[in-house]
DOMAR-106774 format. One record per residue (C-alpha): x, y, z; residue in three letters. Coordinates in pm, whole numbers, always signed. Layout:
// DOMAR-106774
X Y Z ala
...
//
This chain:
// DOMAR-106774
-3322 +3700 -327 met
-3096 +3725 -632 ile
-3361 +3920 -824 leu
-3402 +4162 -533 arg
-3025 +4210 -520 phe
-3008 +4278 -894 leu
-3295 +4525 -876 leu
-3124 +4704 -589 gly
-2798 +4720 -784 ala
-2980 +4864 -1086 val
-3150 +5128 -870 val
-2818 +5228 -712 ile
-2659 +5248 -1056 phe
-2939 +5467 -1190 leu
-2916 +5697 -887 ile
-2542 +5726 -945 leu
-2597 +5815 -1311 val
-2851 +6085 -1219 val
-2620 +6232 -955 leu
-2326 +6243 -1195 val
-2528 +6389 -1481 val
-2702 +6653 -1270 leu
-2414 +6730 -1035 gly
-2103 +6739 -1252 gln
-2142 +7103 -1354 arg
-2182 +7202 -989 arg
-1846 +7038 -924 leu
-1686 +7189 -1233 leu
-1832 +7538 -1179 tyr
-1889 +7592 -803 pro
-2107 +7903 -816 leu
-2045 +8025 -462 arg
-1802 +8286 -593 tyr
-2031 +8591 -610 val
-1919 +8950 -563 asn
-2186 +9217 -583 arg
-1950 +9510 -539 phe
-1854 +9720 -836 glu
-1475 +9729 -884 pro
-1300 +10062 -846 ser
-1193 +10244 -1161 asp
-826 +10242 -1251 thr
-630 +10403 -1532 ala
-521 +10067 -1667 thr
-850 +9872 -1657 arg
-1144 +9889 -1894 lys
-1463 +9694 -1816 ile
-1634 +9537 -2114 leu
-1984 +9392 -2123 phe
-2174 +9152 -2342 arg
-2553 +9171 -2344 ala
-2708 +8846 -2466 thr
-3046 +8683 -2408 glu
-3128 +8927 -2128 gly
-2797 +8857 -1949 leu
-2493 +9074 -1890 arg
-2149 +8914 -1904 ile
-1843 +9101 -1782 glu
-1479 +9108 -1894 ala
-1181 +9314 -1783 trp
-917 +9454 -2015 leu
-591 +9554 -1844 leu
-387 +9795 -2053 leu
-18 +9888 -2023 pro
+14 +10218 -1842 glu
+348 +10337 -1980 lys
+427 +10107 -2273 met
+288 +10080 -2623 ser
+82 +9772 -2704 leu
+290 +9476 -2819 arg
+38 +9196 -2786 gly
-270 +9054 -2614 leu
-287 +8796 -2337 ile
-625 +8622 -2313 val
-654 +8477 -1964 his
-899 +8221 -1824 ala
-893 +8163 -1447 his
-960 +7857 -1237 gly
-1302 +7741 -1125 asn
-1246 +7862 -768 gly
-1155 +8222 -852 glu
-1307 +8548 -973 ile
-1144 +8840 -1153 leu
-1138 +9057 -841 asp
-905 +8810 -669 gln
-648 +8764 -945 ile
-619 +9099 -1127 glu
-297 +9214 -957 thr
-122 +8891 -1052 gly
-145 +8981 -1420 phe
-41 +9345 -1416 leu
+316 +9237 -1490 his
+217 +9152 -1848 tyr
+159 +9520 -1917 gly
+422 +9670 -1689 ala
+706 +9446 -1807 glu
+610 +9346 -2160 his
+355 +9591 -2300 gly
+80 +9329 -2333 tyr
-285 +9402 -2278 ala
-464 +9133 -2076 val
-822 +9031 -2159 leu
-994 +8854 -1869 met
-1353 +8746 -1939 pro
-1555 +8633 -1637 glu
-1738 +8302 -1648 tyr
-2117 +8310 -1647 arg
-2254 +8290 -1295 gly
-1927 +8410 -1144 tyr
-1890 +8748 -975 ser
-2107 +9001 -1161 arg
-2152 +8790 -1477 ser
-2504 +8657 -1502 gln
-2636 +8322 -1621 gly
-2517 +7964 -1580 ser
-2182 +7840 -1707 pro
-2127 +7570 -1966 ser
-1842 +7492 -2200 lys
-2016 +7618 -2512 glu
-2143 +7941 -2357 leu
-1807 +8023 -2197 ile
-1632 +7976 -2532 leu
-1891 +8195 -2705 glu
-1830 +8472 -2451 asp
-1452 +8453 -2492 phe
-1484 +8469 -2871 glu
-1712 +8771 -2841 tyr
-1475 +8963 -2615 phe
-1173 +8882 -2829 ile
-1363 +9017 -3127 gly
-1444 +9336 -2939 glu
-1083 +9393 -2835 val
-955 +9333 -3189 leu
-1219 +9573 -3320 arg
-1088 +9844 -3087 ile
-720 +9750 -3124 tyr
-683 +9587 -3468 pro
-304 +9603 -3437 glu
-325 +9317 -3184 leu
-450 +9072 -3445 arg
-195 +8793 -3486 gly
-27 +8888 -3156 lys
-227 +8683 -2906 met
-109 +8446 -2635 val
-362 +8245 -2433 phe
-293 +8180 -2063 his
-518 +7947 -1866 gly
-495 +7834 -1505 arg
-644 +7503 -1389 ser
-993 +7488 -1550 leu
-889 +7795 -1749 gly
-620 +7591 -1923 gly
-898 +7374 -2060 gly
-1097 +7681 -2162 val
-812 +7841 -2358 val
-722 +7506 -2518 ser
-1074 +7469 -2654 glu
-1072 +7837 -2752 leu
-749 +7787 -2947 ala
-932 +7547 -3179 lys
-1161 +7835 -3277 arg
-933 +8139 -3250 val
-572 +8027 -3306 pro
-323 +8210 -3081 pro
+50 +8255 -3137 gln
+135 +8088 -2805 gly
-27 +7898 -2520 leu
+46 +7894 -2144 ile
-105 +7609 -1941 leu
-75 +7665 -1566 glu
-174 +7383 -1328 ser
-382 +7229 -1605 thr
-513 +6879 -1670 phe
-489 +6664 -1982 thr
-870 +6657 -1986 ser
-1161 +6697 -1747 val
-1257 +6337 -1823 ala
-913 +6214 -1714 asp
-945 +6396 -1380 val
-1301 +6269 -1327 ala
-1186 +5915 -1396 ser
-880 +5936 -1171 glu
-1035 +6116 -874 arg
-1401 +6012 -880 phe
-1401 +5694 -1095 phe
-1655 +5851 -1328 ile
-1662 +5699 -1679 pro
-1511 +5940 -1928 lys
-1810 +5909 -2161 ala
-2035 +6060 -1892 trp
-1859 +6398 -1890 ile
-2046 +6679 -2064 trp
-1798 +6967 -2055 asp
-1485 +6772 -2140 asn
-1222 +7038 -2186 tyr
-927 +6850 -2337 ser
-591 +7028 -2382 pro
-429 +6700 -2484 ser
-640 +6681 -2801 ile
-540 +7034 -2904 leu
-171 +6978 -2826 leu
-145 +6689 -3070 arg
-190 +6932 -3358 glu
-95 +7273 -3210 phe
+221 +7399 -3382 lys
+281 +7717 -3182 gln
+499 +7741 -2868 pro
+351 +7605 -2544 val
+461 +7679 -2186 leu
+351 +7430 -1920 val
+374 +7552 -1557 ile
+293 +7310 -1276 his
+365 +7236 -911 gly
+525 +6902 -835 arg
+311 +6862 -522 gln
-19 +6960 -688 asp
-288 +6776 -490 asp
-577 +6868 -721 val
-437 +6801 -1069 ile
-144 +6562 -1048 ala
+192 +6667 -1189 phe
+169 +6372 -1431 ser
-90 +6574 -1629 his
+170 +6846 -1690 ala
+426 +6587 -1798 glu
+181 +6433 -2045 arg
+82 +6773 -2186 asn
+450 +6860 -2223 phe
+527 +6536 -2407 arg
+221 +6571 -2631 thr
+293 +6928 -2746 ala
+510 +6976 -3054 lys
+703 +7278 -2923 asp
+686 +7298 -2545 ala
+876 +7398 -2233 glu
+795 +7265 -1886 leu
+846 +7486 -1581 leu
+821 +7254 -1280 ala
+834 +7406 -932 phe
+778 +7298 -575 asp
+422 +7398 -496 gly
+65 +7278 -480 lys
-229 +7364 -700 his
-287 +7728 -611 ser
+52 +7855 -499 asp
+301 +7738 -761 thr
+362 +8079 -919 ile
+332 +8281 -597 ser
+596 +8062 -427 leu
+824 +8086 -731 asn
+736 +8433 -854 leu
+1073 +8546 -987 ser
+1145 +8219 -1168 glu
+791 +8200 -1308 ser
+796 +8553 -1449 arg
+1144 +8498 -1595 ser
+1014 +8186 -1767 gly
+710 +8370 -1899 ile
+934 +8652 -2027 ser
+1152 +8406 -2218 arg
+841 +8243 -2356 phe
+692 +8570 -2481 leu
+1020 +8657 -2653 lys
+1015 +8315 -2818 lys
+658 +8367 -2938 val
+740 +8713 -3074 glu
+1049 +8583 -3250 ser
+857 +8300 -3413 lys
+571 +8531 -3514 ser
+817 +8774 -3682 asp
+956 +8509 -3915 arg
//
C-alpha cells in the first residue's frame, strides 16, 4: 500500500513537471492575439521588418510629426496586447517631447511570425534598435526604455545588452520566477524565460521610473515597491488602479510624471 502510494505520488509529480515545463511559455506568451489586417499608413508611423530564418518580424517606429528628434523610446508591451491596440497611447512621446517610439512586436503576436522566447525576443529588439540607429545615428546615447508588465522584464533584460539612459517600468514584476512562485507555487528553478528586472536594478545607475497601480491584481504592488527600493536612482508613481488601467485612469498625472522623468534623463545625459 505504501509503495503504491509512493509510486502514485511520483507519477503525479512527474506529470506536474511535464505540464510546467511544456506549458509555461503558453502562459507567459498567450498566442491568441493574432491580427491579420494590415495597419493603415500614417504620416508618423514607419513599419520595419526583420527577415530571419524564413520568418518576418514586424516593428513600428512612431516619429514626431512637428518636432525635431530629441530621443528614442524603446517600448515593450504586455503579454496580452498587440501593437494595434496600444499605438495611440504612445503618440504623446512624439507630440509632447519630440521622441521617436520604437515598438517591436513579439514573435507569434499580430503579424510577426514564429514562436516567442526570451532569447529570440531580445535578439529582435537588438536588431530593430540597430536599424533605427543606422537610420537616425543622432539618437545614439538618447534612448529610454519603457516596458509594461511582461515588457518591463523584456526591456530590463535588453538594458543589460544595450544600455539606455533611462528606464520606465510600468506594472512590472521583480522577476517572472517570483510571480510564478507567488501565484502558482512553481519552483523558481523551473522557469525558463526568467525576466528579472530586480537583477538589473541592483547595478543600473541611470534614472528609473516605476509606475504601478495599488490594486494591481495580476502583479502585486509589492513588486513595484521592491523594484523601487532596489534601484539606485528611482521614482515611484503609485496610483489607484489595477493591472491594465493604471495610466488610463490617471492619464494627466502619469504623463506629467513621465515628462519630469524625461527632463531628468536629458539633464543627466547632458552632464
